[in-house]
C-alpha positions as CSV (number, residue, x, y, z in Angstrom):
1,M,0.0,0.0,0.0
2,N,1.0,3.6,-0.3
3,A,0.0,7.0,1.2
4,S,-3.1,7.2,-1.1
5,S,-4.4,3.8,0.0
6,P,-7.6,3.9,2.1
7,A,-7.1,3.8,5.9
8,S,-8.6,0.4,6.1
9,G,-6.4,-1.1,3.4
10,R,-7.1,-2.4,-0.1
11,Q,-10.7,-2.9,-0.9
12,L,-11.9,-6.2,-2.2
13,R,-15.5,-6.4,-3.4
14,I,-17.5,-9.5,-4.2
15,S,-21.1,-10.0,-5.2
16,A,-23.4,-12.9,-6.0
17,H,-27.0,-14.0,-5.5
18,G,-28.1,-10.6,-4.2
19,Y,-25.3,-10.3,-1.7
20,E,-22.5,-7.8,-1.8
21,A,-19.5,-7.7,0.5
22,A,-16.5,-5.4,0.9
23,I,-13.4,-6.8,2.5
24,A,-10.7,-4.5,3.9
25,S,-7.2,-5.9,3.7
26,V,-6.2,-4.6,7.1
27,G,-7.2,-7.3,9.6
28,A,-9.0,-9.2,6.8
29,S,-12.0,-7.2,7.9
30,L,-15.6,-7.7,6.7
31,R,-16.2,-4.0,6.1
32,V,-19.6,-4.2,4.4
33,L,-22.1,-7.0,3.9
34,Q,-25.5,-6.4,2.3
35,Y,-28.3,-8.4,0.8
36,D,-30.6,-6.5,-1.7
37,S,-28.9,-3.3,-0.4
38,R,-29.9,-4.1,3.2
39,D,-27.0,-4.0,5.8
40,L,-26.5,-7.4,7.5
41,V,-23.5,-6.1,9.6
42,V,-22.6,-2.6,10.9
43,P,-20.4,-1.2,8.1
44,F,-17.6,1.3,8.2
45,G,-16.0,3.6,5.6
46,A,-13.1,2.5,3.4
47,D,-11.0,5.5,4.4
48,E,-11.9,5.1,8.0
49,V,-9.6,3.6,10.6
50,R,-11.6,0.5,11.5
51,P,-13.6,1.2,14.7
52,A,-12.0,-1.0,17.2
53,Y,-12.4,-4.7,16.1
54,R,-15.5,-4.2,13.9
55,G,-15.4,-7.0,11.3
56,A,-11.8,-8.1,12.0
57,T,-10.5,-11.6,11.9
58,L,-9.2,-12.6,15.3
59,A,-6.0,-14.8,15.5
60,P,-4.1,-16.5,17.1
61,W,-6.7,-16.1,19.9
62,P,-10.1,-14.6,20.1
63,N,-11.2,-12.5,23.1
64,R,-8.8,-12.0,26.0
65,V,-5.6,-13.5,27.5
66,V,-5.9,-12.3,31.1
67,D,-2.9,-10.1,32.1
68,G,-1.4,-11.1,28.7
69,Q,0.4,-13.9,30.6
70,Y,0.3,-17.6,29.8
71,S,2.4,-20.8,29.9
72,F,2.8,-23.2,27.1
73,A,5.1,-26.2,26.7
74,D,6.7,-25.5,30.0
75,A,7.6,-21.9,29.1
76,E,6.2,-18.6,30.4
77,Y,5.1,-15.8,28.0
78,Q,4.0,-12.2,28.3
79,L,2.0,-10.7,25.5
80,P,1.7,-6.9,24.9
81,L,-1.4,-5.5,26.8
82,T,-3.6,-4.3,23.9
83,E,-6.6,-3.7,26.3
84,P,-4.7,-1.4,28.7
85,A,-7.8,-0.3,30.6
86,R,-8.4,-3.9,31.7
87,G,-4.8,-5.1,31.5
88,H,-5.4,-7.9,29.0
89,A,-4.1,-9.0,25.6
90,L,-7.1,-8.7,23.3
91,H,-8.2,-10.4,20.1
92,G,-4.9,-11.7,18.9
93,L,-2.1,-10.3,16.8
94,L,-3.5,-9.7,13.3
95,A,-6.2,-7.2,13.7
96,W,-4.0,-4.4,12.3
97,T,-2.0,-6.5,10.0
98,E,-2.1,-6.0,6.2
99,F,-3.1,-9.2,4.5
100,A,-1.9,-10.1,1.0
101,D,-4.1,-11.4,-1.8
102,R,-3.9,-15.1,-2.5
103,L,-7.0,-15.3,-4.8
104,V,-9.5,-12.7,-6.1
105,E,-12.6,-13.6,-8.0
106,S,-16.0,-12.0,-8.5
107,D,-17.6,-14.0,-5.7
108,R,-14.6,-15.1,-3.6
109,V,-11.4,-13.7,-2.1
110,V,-8.7,-15.4,-0.2
111,L,-6.3,-13.3,1.9
112,V,-3.2,-14.4,3.8
113,A,-0.8,-13.2,6.4
114,V,1.9,-14.8,8.5
115,I,2.3,-14.3,12.3
116,E,6.0,-14.1,12.6
117,P,7.8,-15.3,15.9
118,Q,7.7,-12.4,18.3
119,F,7.8,-11.4,21.9
120,G,5.1,-13.3,23.7
121,Y,4.2,-15.6,20.7
122,P,7.5,-17.1,19.3
123,F,5.7,-19.2,16.7
124,R,5.3,-18.9,12.9
125,V,1.7,-19.5,11.7
126,E,0.3,-18.7,8.3
127,V,-3.3,-17.5,8.5
128,E,-5.5,-17.8,5.4
129,V,-8.9,-16.1,5.3
130,E,-11.5,-17.0,2.6
131,F,-14.7,-15.1,2.0
132,R,-17.0,-16.8,-0.4
133,L,-20.5,-15.8,-1.6
134,A,-23.2,-18.4,-2.6
135,A,-27.0,-18.6,-2.6
136,D,-26.9,-19.3,1.2
137,G,-24.9,-16.3,2.0
138,L,-21.3,-15.3,2.9
139,T,-19.0,-18.0,4.3
140,Q,-15.8,-17.0,6.0
141,T,-13.2,-19.7,6.6
142,V,-10.0,-19.2,8.6
143,T,-7.2,-21.8,8.1
144,A,-4.1,-21.8,10.2
145,R,-0.9,-23.6,9.2
146,N,2.1,-24.0,11.5
147,L,5.2,-23.1,9.5
148,G,7.5,-23.4,12.5
149,A,9.5,-26.1,14.2
150,D,7.5,-26.0,17.5
151,A,3.9,-26.7,18.4
152,A,1.8,-23.4,18.7
153,P,-1.3,-22.5,20.7
154,W,-4.1,-21.4,18.4
155,G,-7.6,-20.0,18.4
156,T,-9.7,-17.9,16.1
157,G,-13.0,-16.2,15.4
158,P,-14.6,-13.2,13.7
159,H,-15.9,-9.9,15.2
160,P,-19.0,-8.8,13.2
161,Y,-21.8,-6.6,14.6
162,L,-25.0,-8.0,13.2
163,V,-27.8,-5.7,12.1
164,G,-31.4,-7.0,12.5
165,G,-32.9,-4.1,10.6
166,D,-34.2,-0.6,11.5
167,G,-33.6,0.6,15.1
168,R,-31.0,-0.6,17.5
169,V,-30.2,-3.7,19.5
170,D,-33.0,-3.0,21.9
171,D,-35.6,-3.3,19.1
172,W,-34.5,-6.7,17.8
173,T,-35.4,-10.3,18.7
174,L,-32.5,-12.7,19.4
175,T,-32.3,-16.5,19.2
176,L,-29.2,-17.8,20.9
177,P,-29.2,-21.6,21.3
178,A,-26.8,-21.8,24.3
179,S,-27.5,-23.5,27.6
180,E,-24.4,-22.3,29.4
181,V,-22.8,-18.9,29.9
182,L,-19.3,-18.0,31.1
183,T,-19.6,-15.4,33.9
184,V,-17.0,-12.7,34.2
185,T,-15.8,-10.1,36.7
186,P,-17.6,-6.8,36.3
187,D,-14.5,-4.7,36.1
188,R,-12.0,-6.6,33.9
189,L,-14.3,-9.2,32.2
190,S,-12.0,-11.9,33.4
191,P,-13.6,-15.4,33.3
192,V,-15.1,-16.7,36.5
193,A,-17.2,-19.9,35.9
194,V,-19.4,-21.6,33.3
195,E,-23.0,-21.7,34.6
196,P,-26.4,-22.8,33.3
197,V,-28.3,-19.9,31.7
198,E,-31.2,-20.9,34.0
199,Q,-29.2,-19.2,36.7
200,H,-29.1,-16.1,34.6
201,P,-32.4,-15.8,32.9
202,E,-31.5,-12.4,31.4
203,W,-29.1,-14.2,29.1
204,D,-31.3,-17.1,28.2
205,F,-32.3,-16.6,24.6
206,R,-32.9,-20.3,23.7
207,E,-36.4,-19.2,22.8
208,A,-36.5,-16.1,20.5
209,R,-37.3,-13.0,22.5
210,A,-36.7,-9.3,22.4
211,I,-33.3,-8.1,23.6
212,G,-34.7,-5.0,25.2
213,D,-32.3,-3.2,27.5
214,V,-30.3,-6.2,28.7
215,F,-26.6,-5.9,28.7
216,I,-24.6,-8.8,27.3
217,D,-20.8,-9.2,27.0
218,H,-20.3,-12.9,27.6
219,A,-19.2,-16.1,26.0
220,F,-21.8,-18.9,25.6
221,T,-21.4,-22.7,25.1
222,E,-23.3,-26.0,25.1
223,L,-24.9,-25.0,21.8
224,S,-27.9,-26.7,20.4
225,R,-27.2,-27.8,16.8
226,A,-29.1,-29.1,13.8
227,D,-27.0,-31.5,11.8
228,G,-23.9,-30.2,13.7
229,V,-24.7,-26.5,12.9
230,A,-25.5,-23.8,15.6
231,E,-27.3,-20.7,14.5
232,V,-27.9,-17.3,16.0
233,R,-30.7,-15.2,14.6
234,V,-31.2,-11.4,15.0
235,V,-34.6,-10.3,13.6
236,A,-36.3,-6.9,13.4
237,A,-40.0,-6.1,13.8
238,D,-40.6,-6.5,10.1
239,G,-39.5,-10.1,10.2
240,H,-36.2,-9.5,8.3
241,G,-32.8,-10.0,9.8
242,V,-29.7,-12.0,9.7
243,A,-28.5,-15.4,10.8
244,L,-24.9,-16.4,11.7
245,S,-24.3,-20.2,11.7
246,W,-21.2,-22.4,12.2
247,D,-20.2,-26.0,12.6
248,E,-18.6,-27.8,15.5
249,S,-15.2,-26.2,14.9
250,C,-16.5,-23.4,17.1
251,P,-18.0,-24.7,20.4
252,W,-18.2,-21.1,21.8
253,V,-19.8,-17.8,20.8
254,Q,-19.2,-14.4,22.3
255,V,-22.2,-12.0,22.3
256,H,-22.0,-8.3,23.0
257,T,-24.7,-5.6,22.9
258,A,-22.2,-2.9,21.9
259,D,-22.8,-0.6,24.8
260,T,-20.6,2.5,24.3
261,P,-20.5,6.0,25.8
262,D,-20.9,7.4,22.3
263,P,-24.6,7.8,21.3
264,A,-23.6,7.4,17.6
265,T,-22.3,3.8,18.2
266,H,-24.3,2.8,21.3
267,R,-26.1,-0.5,20.7
268,I,-26.1,-0.1,16.9
269,G,-25.3,-3.7,16.3
270,L,-25.0,-7.0,18.1
271,A,-21.6,-8.5,18.2
272,V,-21.8,-12.3,17.5
273,E,-18.4,-14.0,17.5
274,P,-18.2,-17.8,17.0
275,M,-14.9,-18.9,18.7
276,T,-12.9,-22.1,18.6
277,C,-12.1,-21.5,22.3
278,P,-13.4,-19.5,25.2
279,P,-11.8,-16.3,26.6
280,D,-8.4,-16.9,28.3
281,A,-8.0,-20.4,26.7
282,F,-4.3,-19.8,26.6
283,N,-4.4,-20.2,30.4
284,S,-7.3,-22.6,30.9
285,G,-6.5,-24.8,28.0
286,V,-10.3,-25.3,27.4
287,D,-10.8,-26.1,23.7
288,L,-7.3,-24.7,22.9
289,I,-6.0,-26.0,19.6
290,V,-2.4,-27.1,19.6
291,L,-0.9,-26.8,16.1
292,E,1.9,-29.3,15.6
293,P,4.6,-28.4,13.2
294,G,3.2,-28.7,9.6
295,A,-0.4,-29.1,10.9
296,E,-3.3,-27.0,10.0
297,A,-6.7,-26.2,11.5
298,A,-9.8,-24.6,9.9
299,A,-13.0,-23.0,11.2
300,S,-15.8,-21.4,9.3
301,W,-19.1,-19.5,9.8
302,R,-21.8,-18.3,7.5
303,F,-23.9,-15.1,7.3
304,T,-27.4,-15.5,5.8
305,A,-30.1,-12.9,5.2
306,L,-33.5,-13.6,6.7
């Protein structure tokens, strides 16, 4: 890129079957996704510094590593604290990385970047991100390949903010087929315990219901699936909306109502983030993927207009 390039990187546009998407090369970010000109995710401008992690690909971990500290293979590591207010390492190492083109077609793009060995994560992992449009929507697939000589800890997920339709989060209906929630500390959002949603009825959306003014910033698991697929639905009053579905590669999903102090962005979309592992998996080891040298791991999820 050069000085005249948009702030969010190169713009890759794909379209098919009534869907249109714009992918920004910085962070392999889903910048725009529309169906028949209707937004399915909260967009941002091409020449805008991406607002936080909106639409970014998260790797080699999603969510938080508490205190940025972890141990792996009998060694201790300290990651840079990229969430300084809470003192955590947030959303991996590639959110602000420029991805290169591997393949560009009218309905499909494949981007690639390499996590080079560095302080806190001395492993070399190639990360390939594919966006493909079809009649059933946009499928994003993230594939990691360990290019190094040592096993590497790995996790991934996306960070889209889904748009049900007119209005804001409060006005939409949510279906979230999860029977367990990971509680967190109120100040730092550090994991506490996995508990049944029956103990927290405000976060029980197994039956579709209005979100209203409930605050959510939690990871959920024990997902009900149909033919191995879990699906979250966000629907507006007119019956239109968007579904995000994924297979068993992601046993977790983070949901956030996007509460911000800025009225312009407060609760304008519902973050729904399928994850291969829960928050702080680098410490807990829960569902953490260990990539052996030469091995690869893939995870995917699909956006579908309703």
